[in-house]
N, C-alpha and C positions, 0 to 999 in steps of 0.2 A: 562580582556582579556584572552582568553584561549591560552595557549602556545602549538601550534600543534607540533607534531614530524615531522621530515624530511619526513618520509613515508606518514604522513597524508597530508602534503603540496603537495607532489607529487600526491597523490590520487586526491586531488582537481583539480590540473592542468590537469591530464589525463582525468578525468571525464568531465571537462569543455571543453577541446579541442574535445573530442569525441562527446559531445552533439552539439557543434557548427558545427563540420564538418559532422557528420553522421546523426544527427537527425533533425537539423534545416531545411535543404533544402527541405524536403518533408512533414514537419509537417502540413502545412495548407491543403494540398491536402488529407493527411490521415484523418484529422479531417473532412473535407468537405464531403468525401465519406465514412466515417466510415470504413476505410480500415485498417485491422489488420497489424501492422508493423513487419511482419514475418522476413524480411531481417534484419531489425534493431535489433530485439530481438536476432537473431542468432549472430549478431556482438557483442551484449552485453554479450552473453554467452562466445564468444571467448575472450573478454576482461576481463572476470572474475567477472563481475558485478552481476551475478545471484547466486553466492554462496560465497559471500564475507566473511561471518563469520563462514563458515563451516571448521572444522578441516581439515588441509591438508592431513591427513591420509585417508580422504574420498573424496579427489579431490577438496576441497575448498581452499579459500584464507587465512584462519586462521586469519583474521583481527578482530579488535575490533568493537564494536557497533558505536563508534564515527566516525571511518573511513567510515563505511557503511552509516551513516547519512550524512556525508560530500558528498559522492558520490551521494546519493539520492537527495540532495539539488541541485546539479549541473545538474543532468539529468532532474529534475522536472522544472528547470528554462526554459527549452526548450520544453520538451514533457512529459506532465503528464501521458499520456497513456502508454508510455514505462516505466515510473517510477512506475506505480502501478503494472505492471507485475513483475518488479524487486522486489518491496516490498513484494508481495504475495509469490514469490518463496523463497526469503530470510527469511522473518520474520515469515510467517505462516506455510510454508511447511518444508523447510530445518531445521529451528530451532526446531520445534516440533519433527521431526524425530531424530535429533541429541541428543536432551535432553532426550527423552523418548523411543526411538526405541531400539529394541534388536540389537545385533551385526549383526545378519543375515539381519534384516530389513535395517540397515544402509548400509550394503554392496550391497544389491540388489536394494534399492530404493534411498537412500541418495546420493550415489556416482554418479549415472548418473544425478541427479538433480543438484548437486553442480558443476559438471565438464562441464555442458552445453549440455549433450546429450539428456536430457529430461526436460520438463517443468511441474510445479506442480500447483494444484488448491486446495483451502480450502473450504469445503462445509458444512456450518453451517446453514445459513439462509434458511427459507422455506416460502411458501405462508402465513402461519399463525405463523411464528416464526422469527421475526426480532429482535427488541430490547429485547424481551422476548425469548431469545435463548433456554431456558430450555423446551419450549413448542414444543418438537419435535414430528412430526407425521411420519417421516420416520422410518420404522420398520426394525430391524435386528433380524430375527427369528433364534434362536440357534438350530443347528442340531448336529449330532454326531461329525463331523470333519470340519464343515463349518457353515457359517451364510447365510441366504437368506435376501437380502436387497431389500426393496420396498418403494418407495416414490418419492418426488420431492424436489429438492433443487433450491433456487432462487438466483439471483444476483451473479452468480459465475464468478469472474474474472479469466481470462485465460480459461474459460469454454469450448470453442470449440477447443482450441489448446493444452490443457493440455494432458500430457501422464500419469500422476499419480494424483489421487484425494485422499485427506484425507476427509472422509465422516463420519459425526456424525449421529448416529441412535439410536433409543430407543429399547433396548432389554427387559427391565423389566419395563413396564409402571407403575406398582404399586409402584415402588421405586422413581418415579419422575426423578429429575435431576441425582440421584444416579444410575439410571438404564440405562444411556446413555453410548454407547461405540463409539470408533473412529476406523475406518478401512482404510487400504490402498487398493485402488481399481485402477487397471490399465484401461486405456481408452478403450482398445480393448476387455474388458470383455463382454460376452454375456449379454444382458439385459440393458446395460448402453447406453443411448442416450442423445443427447443434443438438446435443443430447438433453435428457431431462435435467432439471435443476437439482443439484446435490442437496440432500437433506442433512444439513450440517449441525454440529453442536453449537457453534457460535457464528458470528457475523451472518446470521440466517437470512437477513433481508438482501444481502449481496447475492447476485446471480452467478453462482459458480457452476460450470457445466463442462462437458467434453465438447470439442469441436472436431467434426469429422470431415475429411477431405477425400473426394473421390474423383481423380483425374481433373482437378481444378486447373484451368488454364490461367496462367499469370504472365502478363507481358514482361519482357526482359527489362523494360524501363522501370518496373516495380521492384526490382532487386535493389537492396540498399548496399552500397559499397562494392568493392571488388569481389570477384569470384573467390569464395572460401572465407569471407569476412564474417559470416553469420555467428560463429561461436564467440569470437572476440567482441562482436557487437553486443551479444547477450550478456557476457560477463561484465563489460564496462557499464552497460545500462543498469544491471543489477546492483552495482556498487552504489550508484545514486539512489536506486530504489530502496535499498536498505536504510538509508537515512529517512525516507518517507515512512517506512514501516516502524522504525525506531520512534519516530514522532507519533505514530498511531499508538504504539505501546505506552508511550509517555502520557498521551492524552487519556487513554483508558484508565491508567493507574491514577492519574490526577483526578479524574471524575469520581472514581471509587473512594479515594482518600477524602475528597471534599464532602462526600455524602456520609462517610463514616465519622468524620470530625463533627459534622452538624448533628448527627444522630447521638453521638456520645455526649454532646452538650445538652441535648433535650431529654434523653431517656434517663429515668431515675431507677435506681435499685438500692435497696437497703437505706432509703431515705436521702440519698444524694445522687446527683448526676453521675452517670457511670464513668465519665472521664476522670472523676476523683478517685476511682479505684486504680491502684498502681498498675495492675496487669493491663488495663485498657490504655492508660496513659503511656505506658511503655510501648505498647503496640503502635500507638499513634506516633511516638517519637521515632521508632524504627521505620515506619511508613514514610514519614516526612523526610528522613535522611536518605532513604533509598530513592525517593522521588526527586530530591534535589540533585543527587549524584547522576541520576538518569538524565535529568534536564541539562546539566552541564555537558555531559558526554554528547548528547544529541545536538546541542547548539554548537559545540566545538566541531563536530563533523560537518555541520552545515557551513560554518565559517571557513573551514579548510577548503571546501568546495568553492565557496565564493572567492576565496583568495587565490585560487588557482593552484593550491597545494594538493598533494596526493591525499585522497580521503579513503583509500582502500582499507587501511587499518582502523582509522578513526570511525569510519562508517560501520565496520564490523563490530568494533568495541561498543559503539552506541546501540546497535541492534541487539547484540548479545545481552548487554547489561539491562537495557530498558525492557526487553521482553521478559527476562527472568524476574526483574523487579515487578513488572506488571502482574505476573502470576502470584507473587508473594503478597503484593499490596491488595489485589482484588480478593484473594482468599481471606486475608485478615479483615477486610471490610465486611465480608459476609459474616465472619466470626463475631465481630463487634456488634453487628445487627442482631445476632442470635437467630431465633426462629424467623424473624421478619426478613433477615437476609436471604432466606431460602425461598422467598416468594417473589413473583415478578414485580409487584407493585413498588418495591424499594430499589429496583434497578441494579443493585450490586451483583445479584446472581447472574444477570446477563453480562455484566462487565467481566466477571470471572470466566464465563464461557468464551467471551470474545477475546480475552487476553491470551488464551491458549494458542491460538493460531499464529500469534506474533513470534512464538518460539519455533514455528515450522516453516511458514512460507517466505519466499525470497531468500532462501538459505537458512537451514535449521540452526539452532544454537550450536550444535556440534560442528557444522560447516564453518560458522564464524570462528570457532576455536581453532580450526585448521588454518584459516586465513591469518589469524593473529599469531599463532605459534610459529608458522612459517616465517613470518616477518621478524619475530624477535630471536629466532634460532638460526637464521641464515648467516 
């Protein structure tokens, strides 16, 4: 059992109460109409959820990764669409800027992202570059004092509502992955446009879209790191991002399990509550076990990161296991609810749809197995 600090227990309490009070009332309608939760995201900014681990010197909460994971879990129990916006802003955008940005970049871009004035997006995937992220077709042509970016990015979370984009682009094609750079691009820059919001199976309220770049002028001071650092930046940033998505999967699974448990205690069949039927009780036992194993793996990865240990493998293990468990647990939650599980009102059908994406984004389950197997077989 992990011994949480008083602050971490308070974070869990605050996040849980916020999710129940502010996110739950409209979550079904937002999912149904694929409506972006602008008001709710703004409230999450106000509560400090969007820059939790950023240094207070730049407007963040200065919290550890475990505290962030705890909050992610509670938010994800109720609304995975809000949770993924929180994950991207914290794990992929703010963390990368804080770790690798210059003092000037941190002051200009990290501060408003961490303090809630702006929202960030991470642009790596392309129409022909998903799991093979090194296969970048977006070009960053180097000029005297700027770069010209042209290309298309796919599946961008926060895509239509972001103020600041971190964009990976190829500057030296002959160098392969070592020729990629990462740039900070503001949303109002000429030549940057967004496509239509994707009509997704799950996390429907999250705004996922393509981002198009047509000769976008980016000052050289907006490049992060040395020339050719972009791919390494993306991979290292994704390692931490996987912990956030693992926490999202954990939260989705936890929310579904809690609803299934409550339903099994209230619903009667053949004269007794359905949990007294062995098949249902065994389902709940399996769900509880999978959930606890997921939680320990996710927390372990977070603590590895906080302790300064390598979290490449522990993060991949956490994401792999938690994502697979989330699909199993949410599917069983629907089954326990029977016909009621198949309708929106009982929430678990949405959770099952939301769980699926955790097996895919920020590295598919198959990619996580590659990372893990390379480590144990080298």
